[in-house]
C-alpha positions in Angstrom: -0.4 22.2 17.1 2.6 23.9 15.6 5.6 23.2 13.5 5.8 23.2 9.8 2.5 21.6 9.1 -1.2 22.5 8.6 -3.6 20.2 10.3 -6.7 19.5 8.2 -9.7 17.2 8.7 -11.1 15.2 5.8 -14.5 13.4 6.3 -17.5 12.0 4.5 -20.8 12.3 6.3 -24.5 12.2 5.8 -26.8 15.3 6.3 -27.2 14.0 9.9 -23.4 13.9 10.4 -23.2 10.0 10.3 -19.7 8.9 9.5 -19.8 5.2 10.4 -21.7 2.2 11.4 -19.9 -0.2 13.7 -16.4 0.0 12.4 -17.2 0.5 8.8 -18.5 3.1 6.3 -22.3 2.5 5.7 -21.9 3.4 2.1 -19.7 2.5 -0.9 -18.9 5.5 -3.2 -15.9 4.9 -5.4 -15.8 8.5 -6.5 -15.5 9.6 -2.9 -12.6 7.2 -2.3 -11.0 8.6 -5.4 -11.3 12.2 -4.1 -9.9 11.1 -0.7 -6.9 9.4 -2.4 -6.2 12.5 -4.6 -6.3 14.9 -1.6 -4.3 12.8 0.8 -1.6 11.1 -1.4 1.8 12.6 -0.7 0.7 13.9 2.8 0.5 12.6 6.3 -2.7 11.0 7.6 -3.7 10.6 11.3 -6.3 8.1 12.4 -7.4 6.2 15.4 -6.6 2.5 15.9 -10.1 1.4 15.1 -10.1 3.4 11.9 -6.8 1.8 11.0 -8.2 -1.7 11.8 -11.2 -1.0 9.5 -8.8 -0.1 6.7 -6.6 -3.1 7.5 -3.3 -1.7 6.2 -1.1 1.4 5.9 -2.3 3.5 2.9 0.3 3.8 0.2 2.1 7.0 -0.6 1.2 8.6 2.6 2.8 8.9 6.0 0.5 6.8 8.2 0.1 7.8 11.9 -2.1 6.0 14.3 -3.3 7.6 17.6 -3.9 5.0 20.3 -3.5 4.5 24.0 -2.1 1.1 23.4 1.5 0.1 23.0 1.6 -1.1 19.4 4.0 -1.7 16.6 2.5 -1.7 13.1 4.6 -2.1 10.0 4.8 1.2 8.0 2.9 3.1 10.7 4.0 5.6 13.3 2.3 5.3 16.6 1.4 8.4 18.8 -0.4 8.5 22.1 -1.6 12.1 21.9 -2.1 14.7 19.2 0.6 16.8 20.8 3.0 14.0 19.8 2.6 15.2 16.2 4.8 18.2 17.0 7.8 15.8 17.6 7.4 14.0 14.2 9.0 16.7 12.0 5.9 16.9 9.8 5.6 19.2 6.9 2.8 20.4 4.6 -0.7 19.1 5.1 -1.5 16.5 7.8 -5.0 15.1 7.5 -7.2 13.8 10.4 -9.1 10.9 8.7 -11.1 9.6 11.7 -12.7 8.2 13.6 -15.0 10.2 15.7 -12.7 10.4 18.8 -9.8 11.6 16.7 -12.0 14.3 15.1 -13.3 15.3 18.6 -9.8 15.7 19.9 -8.3 17.4 16.9 -11.0 19.4 15.2 -10.4 22.7 17.0 -6.7 22.5 16.0 -7.6 22.0 12.3 -7.1 24.9 9.8 -10.1 23.5 7.9 -12.2 20.5 6.9 -12.5 18.9 3.5 -16.1 17.8 3.8 -17.8 15.3 1.6 -21.5 15.8 2.2 -23.6 12.9 1.1 -27.0 13.7 -0.4 -28.6 10.6 1.0 -29.1 9.5 4.6 -27.5 6.3 5.8 -28.0 4.6 9.2 -25.1 4.7 11.5 -24.0 4.9 15.1 -20.9 7.2 14.8 -21.3 10.9 14.1 -18.9 13.7 13.3 -18.7 16.4 16.0 -20.8 19.5 15.5 -18.6 22.0 13.6 -20.8 24.7 12.0 -20.3 27.2 14.8 -16.5 27.2 14.4 -16.1 26.5 10.7 -17.4 28.4 7.7 -17.8 27.0 4.1 -15.4 28.9 1.9 -15.5 26.9 -1.4 -17.2 24.2 -3.3 -14.7 21.7 -4.8 -16.8 19.0 -6.5 -20.3 17.8 -7.0 -22.0 14.8 -8.5 -25.4 13.0 -8.0 -24.3 11.4 -4.7 -22.3 14.0 -2.8 -20.6 17.4 -2.7 -17.1 18.2 -1.6 -16.4 21.6 0.0 -13.8 23.2 2.1 -14.7 24.7 5.5 -12.2 27.1 7.2 -11.8 27.3 10.9 -12.9 30.8 11.9 -11.0 30.7 15.2 -7.7 30.2 13.3 -6.7 33.4 11.8 
């Protein structure tokens, strides 16, 4: 990935790296959604089609980009068919990968860092975030409450 943008991942996961169940989040934490909105508003977000379907609409005040193999047209959404297509979109600033698992798997190594919401409780799920601790190192804590912590993990292979 190149151009005038920094690719970042943003994710909420359980201690066991669960990020989803079926096509939904297995938890409801309004404060986490507030943190997500504050970090991504005004930036571009990249998601897979199933993640888009689970959200059900383009998120306001963000440039919404959906990565899919399908030929689709979605109002207020740009469609790409590979992560390399991001280079042709004239993106600037931060571009967030917001899921799901396949988008994270494809893009994580290209990310400058991860904004990680680590839930303190386990939830059952069938979708997991890729293993990342060998490549990324925690550099700062950003937020903590009774339910979760938010920290930033920098990609050690990106200098």
